[in-house]
C-alpha positions, 0 to 999 in steps of 0.5 A: 500500500502506498501512503502518506507516512504522517497520517493521523489516527483521529479526525474531525467528523459529524456523527449520529447515534440516533435518528432525528432532527438536526440536533442529533448531528454531533461534531467530534474531533476524536473519531478514528481515521479509517484504514483502507481495505484491499481495493480501497483508497483513503481520501483526505476530504476537502469538500463534501456535498449535502443532498436531500438524501442526507437529511432524510437518512438523518431522520431515519427514512429510506435505504440510507437509514436502513443501512445505518440501522442494520450496520452501525446502530445494531453494533452500537456504533455511531454513523457518519453521514455524507455521500459526496466527496472530493479531495486528495488520495493519502493512501492507496491499495490500487495501482490506478490511484496514487498518493496526491491524486485529486479525486471525487466519488459518490460513496453510498456507504457514507462517511463523507462528513469527515476529514478522511474516508475510504472509498472503493476504487471502482467508484473513484474518478480523477478530477480534471485540472479545469474543475476546482475541488469545491465543485468536484465535492458538490457534484457527485450525487447531483451530477450522477443523478442528473445524467443517469435520469436523462439516460433512463428517460431515453428522450427521443428527437422532437419530444415535448418534455416538462420538468419540475424543480429546475433550480434544485441541486439535481434540477439545475444540472438536469435543466442544462443537459435538457437545454443541450438536448434542445440543440442536439435532438430538437426537443421542446422543454417546459418548466414548472417552478416559481417566478423567483426560481425562473428568474434565477435559472435565467443566469444559467440558461437562455430561457428563450429556448424554452417552450414555456413555463408554468408558475405552480404558485399561481396555477390552480390547475395545470394546462393540458400540454399533451407532453410526451414526458414529465420529469417529476423531481418533487412527487407528492401532491405536486407531482399528481397535479403535474400529471395534467400536462402529459398526454394519454399514454405518456411517460412520467419519471419521478425522483424520488422513486417512492412516489411512483405507485401513487402517481401511477394510480393518479394517472391511471385514467390516462394510462400513463407509464410511470417509473421511479428513478434511483441513481447508482454510484458509477465512476464512469458517469461521474467522470463524464459529468466532470468532463462536461463541467471542465469543458464549460457545457455544465455549470454547478451553482453553489449557493453556500459553503458551511464549515464541517462544524456547522453541518446541522445549520446546513441541513436546516437550510436545505430542508427549508427547500429554497436552495438554488443549486447546491450546499457544500461542506468545507472539511 
């Protein structure tokens, strides 16, 4: 194993020992630095992104919480949250990554709210020189999700796509990818968002390329647009309301996937094809998105950076639901 010989034994980290509100997040300065196993790399983390899945896991919801319950909590161990990471390799058990490499990963085993984390080398990708490390740390979850969702939706040339929540972490990247598809595939794109968010996304894209825009804060019922596809990044009652824009027999892709069955029932009279979407860590997809950022095809907007010790404040800010782009932790 190649390693930096001066690695510390302990580190700062944010841990939880129970599920609950933001106050269950505890800042410790004496957490153990993990040791990389065969096929793993130890990364000194510079930045860690914060995503909705993080606070849902902290609340005890979803697959992340179940994983913690089955592993750390069942063994009376504290858990470190966080799935986004970027930093520098300080120890490596694989030939593809050397000490000093700048790397990023989407790491679903968690552990990124810390100064150091181990990651399976198969999930790791090198950060291009033209991408700053803060952007790389905020990008893995939202970038991988946006790319995989676009691929999953399999949009055909000339189709009319309607998308909700275009200013969130996943949304503002998905939006830019769809704008690129307008030029490449001649698709039509309509957005569902508030006037405030519509104004903000005007800094990212040319809104003149859009087919239209629906202000959900003012429309009691949505227009029947006969769209081919709805990309629903909200779900719930908002997702059900948005089904009006889709043509009979049209397609709906919903993130989070837990709303798929409810939307399928709500759209049964139109025979809508509703599918839930779940992202999967993939180094190749993350590398592709980082390359698009390096080439200027995508821009990641970071709304605010918090120090690691203020992770609870960052969670509370994201839960309010008014974020434009991403919130990131400086580790």
